[in-house]
N, C-alpha and C positions, 0 to 999 in steps of 0.2 A: 118418918116421911113428912108428917104434918109439921114437925118442927122446922124442917128445911124449907118447906113451902112458905111457912110463915115468915122466915128470914128473907126469902126472895121477894116476896110481895109487900114487905114492910116499907112504908114511905120514909124517905130520907128527911131527917129533921134539921141537918146542917149542910152548908155548901161552902167550898173554898172561896177565900176572898182574893179575887184577881188583882185587886188594887195593891194589896200587900205583896203579892208575888212579883209584880212589876217593879215595886220599890226595892226588893231584895236583889234582883237580877242585875248583871254587869252589861251595860250597853256596848254595842259593837264599836271598836275604835279603828279609825283609819288615819294612820300617821305616816307621812312621807319620811323615808329613811334615806339619808344621803351618805352615811359613813359605813364603811365595811365592818368596822368593829361592832357597831350597833347591830348590823345584820347577823353577824356571827353569834352575838349574844342570844339572839332569838332561836338559834339551833337547839337551845336547851328547853324550848317550849315542848309541851306534851300534846298540843293541838295539831292535828294532821294538816289542817288548812294553812296554819302558820308555817309549818315545816315545808310544805309543798311550795308556798309562795317564796320563802327565803331561798330554798334550794334552787328554784327556777331562776331567781335573779342572780345568785352566785354562779350557777352554771353558765348563764348567758355572759356574765362578766369574764369567766375563765375562757370561754370560747373565742373572745374577741382577739386576744393576742397572747403569746407565750409569756410576756412580761407580767401579765395579770396573774398567771398561775404562780409565778415566783413571789408576787405580792401576797397572794393567799397563803403561801407557805410561811412568809415572814410574819403574817398575822396569826400563825399557829393553827391553821385549819387542820393540819394533819393530826396534831395532838388532840384537837377537839373531836375529830372523827374517831380516833382510837379510844378516847375517853368514853364515847357513846357506843363503843363496840360496833362501829360502822352501821348502827341502826339495824342490827341483825333481828332484834325482837319486833321491829315494826311490822305490822300486818299490811301496811300499804306498800304495794309493789313499787310504786313510783318513788317513794322515799328511799327505798333500798337501792333503786337504780341510780338516783341522784347521788347518793353517798358513794357508791362504788365508782360512778363516773368521775367524781371529783378526785377520788384516790388514784385512779388510773392517770388522770391528768397530772397530778402531783408527781407520780412515779415516772411519767413519760418525759417530764421536763427537768427532772433532777437526777443526780447520780445516786444509786443505791449505796455506794460506798461512803457517802457523806452522812448517812444516818448513824445514830448510835446503835451498837449491836443489840441492846435490849429493845430498841424501837423496831429494828428490822425483824427481830424474832417475834415481836408482838404482831406486826403486820402479817407475817406468815401464819402465825397461830390463828389469828382472827379469820384470815382468808380460808384456811382449811375448815374451820368451824362453820363459816358461812357456806362454803361449798357443799358440806355434808347435808345441810338442810334445805338448800335452795333448789327451786324447780324452774324458776323463770329463766327463759333462754337468754335474755339480755344480761341478767345478773351473772349467769354462768359464763357468758362471754367476757364480762369485765373481770370476774374472778380468775378465769384462766389466764388472762393477761397479767394480772397481779402475781399469780403463782409463777408464771414464766419469768417475770422480772426478778422475783425473790430468789429463784433457783440459779440465777447467775452466780450467786455466792456458793462455792462448793460445799462449805460447811452446812448451809441450809439444805442443799441437795442431798447430802448424806443423811440428814435428819429425817427428811420427808420419805426417803426410801423405806424407812422402818415403820411408817404409818400405814398399816395393812388395810384398815377399814377405809381410810381416805382413798388409797390407791384403787381399791375395788370400785368405788363409785367413779373415780377419775377415768378409769379404763372404760367403764360402762357408758359414761357420758360421751367420751371420745368416739366410741364405736357407733353410737346412735345419732351423733350430732350431724346436722346439715348446715350449721352456721360456719361459714368459711373462716371467720376470725377464731372461733373456738377450735376448729380443727387445726389451724396453723399453730396457735399457741400451745395446744395439747401436744402436737408433735415436737415442737421446740422444747417443751418441758420434759417430755420423755427422753429426748436426746441428752438433755443436761443431766438427767438422772443416770443415764447409762455411762456418761463420761466419768462420773465420780466413783464408779464401782470397780472392784477388782474383777479379774477374769472369772473366778468362781462365783462371786456375787452376781455378776451380770448373767452368767449361765443359769443360776437359780431364778433370777428375776424374769428373764425372757422366755424360759421354758414353762412358765405357769400357764395353765389352760386359758386364762382370760387375757393373756398379753395380746394386744391388738396388732400383731405383725401383719396380718392379712389386710387390715384397713390401711396400714402404712404403705404396703405394696400397691394397693389400689390408687392411693393418692399420687403415685408417680405420674399418672395421666390426668391429674386434676386440671381444670381450666385455668386456675390461678397459678401464676409463675412462682409466687412466694411459697405456696403450699408444695408445689413440685420440688422446689429446691430443698425445703425442710425435710420432705420425705426422702429425697435422695441422700441427704446428709445423714439421716438416721439409719437408712439402709446400709450405708457404707460402714457405719460403726457395727451394726449387727452382723454384716457379712465378714467382718475381720476375723470372727471366730470360725475357723475352718474345721473344728472338731466334728466328730460323727454324732455327738449328742447335743449339738447346738439347736437353736430354734429352727434351723433349716434341715433338720434331720429327715423330715418326710420328703420323698421325691416329688410329690405333686406340688409342694410349696417351692421347692428348688426350681422346678420347671416354670411355675407361675412367675416368680421374680425374674427369671431369665427372659421369659416371653415378654413381660412388661417392659423391661429395659431395652430389649432389641426392638420392640414395637415403637417405643419413643424415639430411639435412635434412627430407625428407618424412615419414620415420618418426617423427621427434620434433622438430617445429618449435620447441618450447619446452624441449627437453632441456638437460642441463647443458653439452653441447658445441655447442649451436646457434650461439652467438655465434662460436665458433672456426671452425665449418664455414662460416658466412657470410663470415667474414674471408678464409678460404682461397679460397672460391669467387669472391669479389670480386677477389682477387689473380689468379686464373686468367683471369678475364674481361677483364683488361687487354690480353690478346693478341687481336688481331682474328681469328686462326684459331680460338681457343677460343670467342669470342663467336659466330662464324658457326656452329660446331657446336651451341652452346647453343640457338640459334634453329632451326636446321634439324632437329635431332632432337627438337624440341618439349619440351626441358627447361625452356625459359622458361615455357611454359604450365603445366607441372607446378608450378613454384615460385609463379607467380601464383595458381594455384588454391589452393595451401596457404595463401598469405598471406590470400586472401579468406575462406577457411573459418575461419581462426583469428584474423582481424583483431579481432573484438570481444572475444575472450578474452585477447589479448596485451596486456601493458602497453605504454604509449607508447614507452618506451625500446627495447623489443624490436622493435616495428614499425619504428621509425626505423633500427634496426640492420640489419634485413632489406633495406631498400631501398638499402643500400650496394651491393648486387649490381646494381641497376638504374642506379645512378650510374656504374658502370664501363661497362655496355653502352651507355649513352647517348652515349659519346664517338664512336660510329660512326653516322653520320647515316643510313645505309641501313636501320637498324633502328628509327629514331625513329617512323615511322608506326605500326608494330606496337605499340610501347610506348605511344604516345598512345592507341591504340585500347583498350589494356588499362588506361587511366586511371592511368598511372604518374605523370603530371604532378600529378594531384589528390593522390596519396599524398605526393609531395614537398611540396606546398603545405600539406597538413594537418600534416606534421611541422614545417614551418617556423613555422607560426602557433601550434601548441600547445606547442612546447618552450619552456621558460622557464629561464634568460634567453635561451638560444640553442641551436639544434640543432647536431648535429655538422657538421663542414665538408663532408662528402660530400653532405649534404642540399642545401646551397646549390649545390655543384658540379653535382649532378644537375639542378637547375633551370636552371642556366646552360647545360648541354649540351642540355637539352630545348628551350630557347628557340630553337634553330636550326631547329626544325620550326614552320612557320607557324601551324598550329592550336594547338599547345602554347603558342606565344608569345601568341596571343590569349587563351588561358585564363589565362596569367600576368598579362597586362595587366588582365584583368577582375578579378583578385584584388587590384588596387590599392584597390578599394573596401572590401575586407576588412582593409586595413592592411598589405599586403605591403611596400610601400616604407617605411612607418613602422617595421616590424620590421627590415628590412635596415639602416636608418639607426641604429636602436638598437644593433644588433649591431656596427656599424662604430664607434660611439662608446664602447662599454663596454670599459674596460681589463681587466675581469675575465673577459671571454670569451677563449677560446683564440685564439691569434694566427692559426692556420690558418682558423678560421671567419671571423675579421674579414677576412682576405685574400680568401676566397671571396666574402664580401659585397661588398667593393670591386670585385672582378672582375665579379661579376654586375651591379652597378649600371653599370659601364662598358659592359657588353654591352647592357644595356637602353637606354642612351643612344644606342647605335648603331642598334639594331633598332626602338625605339619612342621617338624623341627627344621628341616633343611631349608625350605623356602622362607620360613619366618625368620630364622636366624640370619640368613643372608640379607634379608631386607633390613633387619635391625642393625646389622653391621654397616650397611650403607648409610644409616641414619646416625652413625657414631653413638651407638647405644651406651658405651662407657661414659661418654661426655654427658649424655642425656640423664643417665642414672645418677651421676655425680651432682648435676645441677638440681635434680628433683630432691635428692636426699639433703642437699645443702639448704633447702627451704625450711626444713625443720618443723617442729611443732610450734604453734597450733595450726600452721598452714597445712601440714600433712596430718592425716588421721593415722591411728595405729594400724587400721586395716590396710591403708594404702602403703605404709612402710613395709608391712608383712608381704604384700604383693610384690613390691620392688625386690625384696630379698628373694622371693620365689623365682622371679625372672633371672636374677643373678645365678641362683643355684642351677636353674635349667640350662642356661648358657654355659656354665662352668663344667657341665658334664662332658662337653666336647673339648678336647685339649686345645684345638685351634682358637676357640672363643675364650677359653680360660686364660690363654696367654695374652689375648687382647685386653681382657679385663684386668689382668694382673699387671701389665705394663703401664697402665694408666694409674699411677700412684695416688692421684687425687681421689679416686673412688675408694681405695683402701683407707685413705686418711679420713674421709667422710664417715666410713663405716666405723672406724675406731672412735671418732668423736661422737657419733650417734650412740655407740655403746655406753660411753661415759654419761650420757644424758638420759638413759632409758631404764634406769634401775627401778623406777616406779611401776614398770610393766614387766612382769616376769616372762610372759610369752614372747615379748619383743626381744628381751635379752637372750632367751633361748634360741630364737630364730637367727639373731645376729651371729651368735657363736656357730650355729650350724652352717650359715652362709660362709663364714670365714673358713670353716673346715674345707669347703669345696675349692677355695682359692689358695689355700696354704701351700700347695705344691710349687707355686711361683715364687722365686727368690725375691723379686721386688716387693711382693706382698708381705713376706716375712720381715724384710728390712723396714718397711713403712710401719708395720704394726708395732715393732719393738721401739721405733722412734716416736710413736704416738701413744705411749703410756698404756699399752695393752696389758702389761703386767699389773699395773695399779688397778685396772678394771677387773682383772681376774681375781686379785686378792679381795676386792670388794664383793665379787660374786661368790667367792668361797665362804664369806662371812654372812651371806644373805640369809634371811629367814625362809626363803622360798626353796623348797626341794627341787623344783623345776630348774631354777637358776643354778643351784649347786650341781645338779646332774649335767646340765649343758656345759658348764665350765670344765668339769672333770672329763667329759667326752672330748672337749677341745684339747685338753692336756694329752689325752691318749693319742689324738691324731697328730700332735705336733712334736712329740718326743722323738720323732724320726730325724729331727734336725738339731744339730749340735748347738746352734745359736740359741734355740729355745731351751735346751737342756741347761746351758750356762745361765740363761736369764732366770729360769725357775729356781736354780740353786742359789745364785748370787743375790737375787732380788726378793727373796722371801716367800716364794710360792711353796717350796718344800716345807718351810717352817710352818706356814699356815696349815698345810695338809696334815702335818704330824701333830700340831697342837690341837686340831679338831678331829682327831681320828674317831671320836664318838659318832660322827655323822655317817660312818661306814655302815651303821646298823640300818639306816634308812636310805642311803645313797649307794647303790650297788657298785658304782664306778669309782667310789672314793679310794678304796684300797688298791684297785688296779692302777689308778692314776699315780699313786705313790710308788708302786713297784715299777711302773713304766719309766718314771724318772730315774729311780735308783738303778734299774737294770742298765741304763746308759752311762752311769757314773759309778764304777766299782769303788772308787775312793770313798764317796759319801755313803754308799750302801754298807761298806764294811765298817765305817765309823758309826753308823746308826744301828745296823742289824748285828754287827760283829760276826758276820759270816757272808761268804759268797757261795752260791749254789752252782750246780752244774751248768746252768745257762748263763751265769754271770762271767763274761769273758773279759780278761784284762788286756788282751792284745789290741794294739792300735791306739792306745791312750795312756796318759800318765796314771800310775797307780801309787797313791801315797798311803803308807801305813805308819802310824805313830806307835812307838813302843809303849806309850802311856795310853791307857783306856780311858776315854772321856765319857762321863755319864751324860753330858749335854753336848750333842754334836756341834752346836753353834760355837763352842769354844775352839774346837778343832777347825771349824770353818773360818773363824777369825784369824787363826794362825796362818792358814793358806791364803787368806785374802790380804792381810796386812803385811807391811814390809818389816818383818821381824824374824828372829831366829828362836825356835822353841827351846825349852830347857831339856826336853827329852828328844832323842834322835827320831827323825822321820825318814823312813826308807822310801826311796823313789825308784819305781821300776818302769822303764820304757825301752822297748827293743828297737824302736824306730828312730832314735835320736843319738847318733854316735857323738855329736858335738853340740854344745848348747847354742841356742840362737843368741846372737849378739845383743838383740833387743832385750833379752831376759837377764843379761849379766849386769849387775849393779856395781859400778866402779866406786871405790872409796878413795877420795883424794888424800894426799899425804898430810895435809893440814889437820885431818881428822884422826891421825894415827900417831900423835906425838908421844903417847905412852907405850907404844909397841916398839920393841927393839929389834925384832927378828924380821925386818922387812926384806923382801926379795930385791936386792939392789936398790936403785933409786926410784923404782916404780912403786906406785900404790898397788893395792890388790882389790879384788872384787869377789862377790859371792853371787850365787844363782839359786833360785828356788825351783827352777826347771832345768836341772843339770843334764848334760849329755852323759851317755854311758857307752863307752866303746867296748866294754867287756861282754855285755849281755849278748850282742850279736855274735860274738865269737863263741860263747858258750852254746848258743843255739846251733851254730854251724857245726860245732864238734858233736853235739847230740844227734843232729841229723845224719852225720856220717856214721856214727855208731849204730843208729837204727838201720841205716842202709846196709851195713855189714851183716846185721842179723835178719835182714829182709822184713823189717817191721815198719817201713815207710808206707803210709796210706795215701791213696789218691786224694788230693785235696778236695775234689768235687764230691767225694763220698764221705768225707769226715763228718759233716753235719747231718747226713742222711742215714747212715748206719753206724752201728757200734760193733767193733771187733772184740767181742767178749773173750774170744780165745786167747788174744794177745794182750789184754789189759794188764795182767800181772807182769808179763815180760817187759812191756813198754814202761810201766811204772817203775820197775826195778832199775832199768837203765837210766831213767830220769833221776831217781834217788841217788844212784851212784855218781851221776854227773854233778849233782848238787853237793854231795859229800866231797867230791874231788876238789871243788873250788872253795869250800868253807870249812876246811879241817885244819887250817894253819894254827899251830901252837895249841891245839886242843888234844886232850887226853882221851883215848878211846876207852869207853866204859861198857859195862855189861848191863843188859836190860834188867837183870835181877839185882843189880847193885843198888844199894841205898844211897850211894854217892851221887850228888847232883852234877850236872854238866858245869864246867868251869865258867860260870857266868861273868866272873870278874875279868877273865881274859877277854871275853867278848866286849865287855863294857869299856875296858881300856883301849881295845882296838877301835871302837866307835869314837871314843874321845880323841884318839889320834887322827882319825879321818876328819873329825870336826875341826881340829886345829889346822889341818891342811886345807880344808875347803872353806874355812872361815864361816861356817854355818852348820846347823844341825840337819839340814836337808841333804841326805847322803845317798848317792846313787847305789843301788843294790849290787851292781857289778863290781864295785870297789871293796865290798865287804868280803874279806878272806877268812874270817873267823866267825862262825855262827852256830848257835844251838837250834833248838826246835823253831824258835820264832823266825829267825832269818831264813832258815832252810825251807820252811813251809811256804814263805812268800815266793822264793825262787822256784820251788816245785810247781806251785800254781801257775806261775808265769810261763814256764817251759811247757807244762801240760796244755795250757791254752794255745800255745803256739803250734803244737803238733796235733791238736784235735783230740786229746785224751780227756774224757769227762772227769772232772775233779772238783772238790769243794775246798774252801779255806775257812776254817773255824777258829774262833778265839775262845779261850777258856774263860770261865766265870770271873776269875781274878784278873784276867787280862794279860797275864805274864807269858802265856804259852799259845802258840798257834799250831794247828795240825791240819792234815789233809785227809779227805775221805774219798773212796772210790766205789763205784757200783759193780759188784760181782754177784749177781743173783744166784742163789742156791738152786740146784737143779735136782729136785727129787726124782727118782726114777718113775717113768711112765706118767709124768705130769706134763701134758701138752702145753699148758699155760706157761711153763718155765722152760720150754724148749729154746735153746739159744738161737736157733734159726728164726724163731718168731720174735724173740726179744731184740734181735739186732736192729730191727726197724722201729723200735720204741722211741718216741720223741724224748729228747733230753730232759724236758720239763717233768716227765713222768718217772724219771729214774729216782731210786732211793739209795742212800749211802749204806753200804754193807760192811766195808773194811776200812781200817785206819792204816796209813802208810808209816812205817818206821823209817825216819830219816837220820837217826842219830846212833842207834845201838846196832841192831841187826839191819843194816841199811838195805832198803828195798823190800823187806818183809811186809806182808799184809796180815793184819790181825782183825778177826771178826769183831764187829761192834759188841760191846759189853763182855768181851772175853777178858780173861785175866791179863793176857799180854797187852791188850789195848789199854786197860786200866793202869797197868804198870807204866806203859809208855807215857800216859797222861799224868803220871804220878798221883793217881787216885786210889792206888792199891798199896 
């Protein structure tokens, strides 16, 4: 203690020399600076007084005019501020304010897109760092503006969403701030963050406990218009998510936002933000939960009352904007009675009729939704007299009207054709709907959207369900022509191709439609559709084939123009397209010639009556070779037998005359005249054979009622009738043939038959030989005639070709009847459809004529020369 005391009270022996201190110190300098470059150099000073003075002068310079800010940018002020990290480390608040103010001035007067990406990223990074540590209200205001400007770049907005710590402070500052500029820029920045997020990301972001949704809702009633607009814009984005787990999951929050919106609207129905408020409210009411609260809390009545009170004072555009609210609530049918009672349907109709050239899309959408209420539908139908349908048709036709409005008009007309077909169809007929639809479809893409074209096709389908209107549409060939051309241009859209084919199916019963389609390359479009990668397209075209094989002109087109060829070449698609195989069979069932050439068999349901049936003695592995023989003007090397009971004489147009000058090498000409040949020859003998057979059947009492032939099967007399047919065949084809025994190993005298056919070829000058002229035939020729006669009298019979192709044979259905088996009772089986029959017996046409041999029996194998 004594030592310390001694040190305290010890007298100083030395003192500082003030003269030397003054000599070492730097005296204060006051230099007038007149150049900007010099002033900017002083920003590198570490003295606060210097920085404050320089910043004060630069700020004053920047405030004078915007050109000065651009000059500062040209003198690289931005680079200097970034180099100094915006003076984040400065303890002087005024220095930080000056630095941030100058940065906001630079950003406010220049476009962010003009900066280098690295520079823009540096600005955002520094702003976030600054924001995290700053507490000064003015600095926060400047920083919020800087952040808002940076977030205009979606890439920057993506990056900042992942900055968790920054967002926590950002939300906290926004919730507690009373600075209007900070609030405005914070809402704008939040909105930009929401816009760059996916639905799932936005759901996670907005459902966090600290998300300031309630503050945003409160700002809807802020005294500053810019803040109100920013809050409404952000709310609209948030309300677009109508899911149950959205940020508006809680009922109290739903009611809060509805109450705020209705309050703002009712206070000023014609105010500057009225349209924005209505748009946000309409977005909110897309949710059923919101709509339910809207009605239960009588907010609907408040809005309706305001609309009625100000209806006469509002311009038409504003009135129609307001009812967008009701267009959204009308999607929920439980509220339609209350809406109709409030005369909402009349409001929609007024806006529809008075708006020129067309109302907004939601007006027509609201009418469409209101039409699900019976009373509202009656009011809409009553408006037909006022020209409602005429107005909708005009909207549909006009290419100047917004595409959404045209789509809604088309959808509304489709709905009216379902709900009030008679009145709507009659009105559309008065408007020449066929001409209208043709004109609209002719506009093509991109004037028409895919949805609008689909709606037009739906209208055609609805009208075509009634024969009267189908005839009107079918007779206007320009409509069919436009549909065919539309099909050729639409293969980029599978659903559109599908709907066009479905629409054509409803019109195909009209002859002008079929004629126009075939003339407008429908077959080429179908071949393209069959080769499409889309299963939907392939299914639609095969369905169209199934619908059109009722008409001979389409059958001929499918066979002659390559549709059948494509179907057979791509049969692998049958594994995924259920209608592929039926489409093939549907065509072949109408053309027994091609079916027999391809399948080498005709079943019980394949009838040869009423058409030409060509059978070549040669079996073709590729049916296209046989098709070329039939199509081209040539005579095949092997005989082709032609069977037709309905053409006693050939058509003169089918006879090809060969002039004398072409026959100089032929010596046995008939007189001085040339000769001709015919690929579709007449056959006078077949009708005689059929007449004789019918007389024989009548003598034995075996003639069936023609009306019952296809409905029932007389199993009792199948064997008797087949025997008579076999005997009739044998009677006309046994000339110069030796009668053989079934057990004999000796073959039928095929040489005799071959010589007979060559003789006929010499007489006819072609190898297309009418079956009735064949007087000598073995199993091959006889089986064809048996099938033809059996089809004429209604006896179920098949025609099969052997594997080597040299032999034909016939099969009959004679189901075995085990005792006490009700399922094989002939009384039950007689009503079995022909397609369900199964062959059980082979008919002997050559040895024991008329005998029936069970399948796989020794006699059947002997007859087929397989035993």
